[in-house]
C-alpha positions as a Python dict, from the first residue, in 0.01 Angstrom:
ca = {
    (1, 'X'): (0, 0, 0),
    (2, 'X'): (-325, -21, -178),
    (3, 'X'): (-231, -120, -579),
    (4, 'X'): (-385, 178, -704),
    (5, 'X'): (-386, 402, -1038),
    (6, 'X'): (-399, 761, -1032),
    (7, 'X'): (-598, 915, -1331),
    (8, 'X'): (-572, 1304, -1387),
    (9, 'X'): (-880, 1445, -1532),
    (10, 'X'): (-796, 1826, -1666),
    (11, 'X'): (-1056, 2060, -1573),
    (12, 'X'): (-1289, 2212, -1783),
    (13, 'X'): (-1104, 2552, -1803),
    (14, 'X'): (-769, 2351, -1829),
    (15, 'X'): (-923, 2181, -2181),
    (16, 'X'): (-1016, 2521, -2307),
    (17, 'X'): (-686, 2601, -2273),
    (18, 'X'): (-483, 2366, -2425),
    (19, 'X'): (-744, 2384, -2701),
    (20, 'X'): (-655, 2760, -2753),
    (21, 'X'): (-300, 2724, -2706),
    (22, 'X'): (-334, 2440, -3008),
    (23, 'X'): (-531, 2720, -3259),
    (24, 'X'): (-243, 2954, -3161),
    (25, 'X'): (32, 2698, -3241),
    (26, 'X'): (-167, 2639, -3550),
    (27, 'X'): (-236, 2962, -3684),
    (28, 'X'): (186, 3004, -3592),
    (29, 'X'): (283, 2739, -3826),
    (30, 'X'): (91, 2927, -4117),
    (31, 'X'): (258, 3202, -4088),
    (32, 'X'): (642, 3062, -4042),
    (33, 'X'): (534, 2862, -4343),
    (34, 'X'): (465, 3178, -4551),
    (35, 'X'): (780, 3302, -4741),
    (36, 'X'): (987, 3613, -4602),
    (37, 'X'): (880, 3941, -4769),
    (38, 'X'): (1117, 4048, -5043),
    (39, 'X'): (1308, 4386, -4920),
    (40, 'X'): (1442, 4454, -5278),
    (41, 'X'): (1789, 4526, -5136),
    (42, 'X'): (2090, 4447, -5330),
    (43, 'X'): (1860, 4332, -5566),
    (44, 'X'): (1766, 4434, -5927),
    (45, 'X'): (1449, 4473, -5992),
    (46, 'X'): (1476, 4542, -6363),
    (47, 'X'): (1731, 4577, -6647),
    (48, 'X'): (1842, 4912, -6782),
    (49, 'X'): (1789, 4965, -7131),
    (50, 'X'): (2108, 4938, -7336),
    (51, 'X'): (2248, 5288, -7472),
    (52, 'X'): (2242, 5384, -7826),
    (53, 'X'): (2538, 5479, -8035),
    (54, 'X'): (2569, 5832, -8113),
    (55, 'X'): (2470, 5894, -8474),
}
């Protein structure tokens, strides 16, 4: 049996596809780094003014 080393070289289409996937993954990481939006549910957005005593 001959001692051969096989070298796989991706085609141009495969290289473009991998580059496109890398771009998508980079954009996805950026989106996931952004904090989740606040929906204000269950959170007070203001403190009511204290009630004045009637005179």
